C-alpha positions in Angstrom: 21.4 8.0 11.3 19.6 7.0 14.5 19.2 3.5 15.9 16.1 1.4 15.2 14.4 -0.3 18.1 12.0 -3.2 17.9 9.0 -1.0 18.6 9.5 1.4 15.8 7.7 1.1 12.5 10.8 1.0 10.3 10.5 0.4 6.7 13.7 -0.4 4.6 12.8 2.3 2.1 12.3 5.0 4.7 15.5 7.0 4.4 14.6 10.1 6.3 14.3 9.8 10.1 14.4 12.0 13.1 18.2 12.0 13.5 19.1 12.0 9.9 19.7 15.0 7.6 20.2 15.5 3.9 23.8 16.5 4.5 24.5 12.9 5.7 23.7 11.6 2.2 20.1 10.3 3.0 17.8 10.7 0.0 14.8 12.9 0.5 11.6 10.8 0.4 8.5 13.0 -0.3 6.2 10.0 0.3 7.6 9.2 3.8 4.6 10.8 5.6 2.1 8.9 3.5 4.0 5.6 3.9 4.2 6.1 7.7 0.5 6.9 7.8 -0.4 3.8 5.8 1.9 1.6 7.9 0.4 2.9 11.1 -3.3 2.7 10.0 -5.1 0.1 12.1 -8.1 -1.6 10.6 -10.6 -2.0 13.5 -14.0 -1.6 11.8 -15.8 -4.3 9.9 -17.3 -2.0 7.2 -13.9 -0.2 6.6 -12.1 -3.6 6.3 -14.7 -4.7 3.6 -14.3 -1.4 1.8 -10.5 -1.7 1.7 -10.7 -5.2 0.4 -13.1 -4.2 -2.3 -11.2 -1.1 -3.4 -7.6 -2.4 -3.4 -7.3 -5.2 -6.0 -5.5 -8.5 -5.1 -3.4 -8.3 -8.3 -2.3 -5.6 -10.6 -5.2 -4.7 -12.9 -2.9 -3.2 -15.5 -1.1 -6.4 -16.6 -2.5 -7.5 -19.9 -1.9 -9.6 -23.0 -3.0 -7.8 -26.1 -3.5 -9.5 -29.4 -2.7 -7.2 -32.3 -2.4 -8.3 -35.9 -2.0 -12.0 -34.9 0.8 -11.3 -32.4 0.5 -11.3 -28.7 2.0 -8.4 -26.7 2.5 -8.5 -23.0 2.1 -5.4 -20.9 3.9 -6.0 -17.6 2.4 -5.1 -14.2 2.8 -1.4 -13.7 1.8 -1.4 -10.0 5.4 -1.7 -8.9 6.0 1.8 -10.2 3.6 3.1 -7.5 5.8 4.6 -4.7 3.4 3.4 -2.0 2.5 0.0 -3.5 4.0 -2.1 -0.7 2.2 -0.1 2.0 -1.2 -0.3 0.2 -0.8 -4.1 -0.2 0.1 -4.3 3.5 -3.0 -2.3 4.4 -5.1 -4.8 2.3 -3.5 -7.7 4.1 -4.2 -6.2 7.5 -7.9 -5.7 6.5 -8.1 -9.3 5.3 -6.5 -10.5 8.6 -8.9 -8.5 10.6 -11.9 -9.9 8.8 -10.6 -13.5 9.0 -9.1 -13.5 12.5 -11.1 -11.0 14.5 -14.5 -11.2 12.7 -14.3 -14.9 11.7 -15.4 -14.2 8.2 -14.6 -16.1 5.0 -12.3 -13.9 2.9 -12.0 -16.2 0.0 -14.1 -13.9 -2.2 -11.4 -11.2 -1.9 -8.5 -13.5 -2.9 -7.7 -14.0 -6.6 
């Protein structure tokens, strides 16, 4: 596999690179282009940053406690199953940082 310089956008789960091949034992990652696009997406517009913060939740909305016949059942967070979960959360963090640092806005309404 190729070397990784400090300027590259390396992600530990990204197994397929320019110099690697499937014959070398690297797993094929169908989500690599989407992950790379999300990792390289720069948030530089105020309205887009607000939209990202509203659309992407701060915590997994699928985690629940269900009471059924007097017993409580816990449904764990299913967001970790999403193959691009880490990149989506990182995009939300970049949007929050843009709003807080560059725009000087209070982002407490977007934090759980």
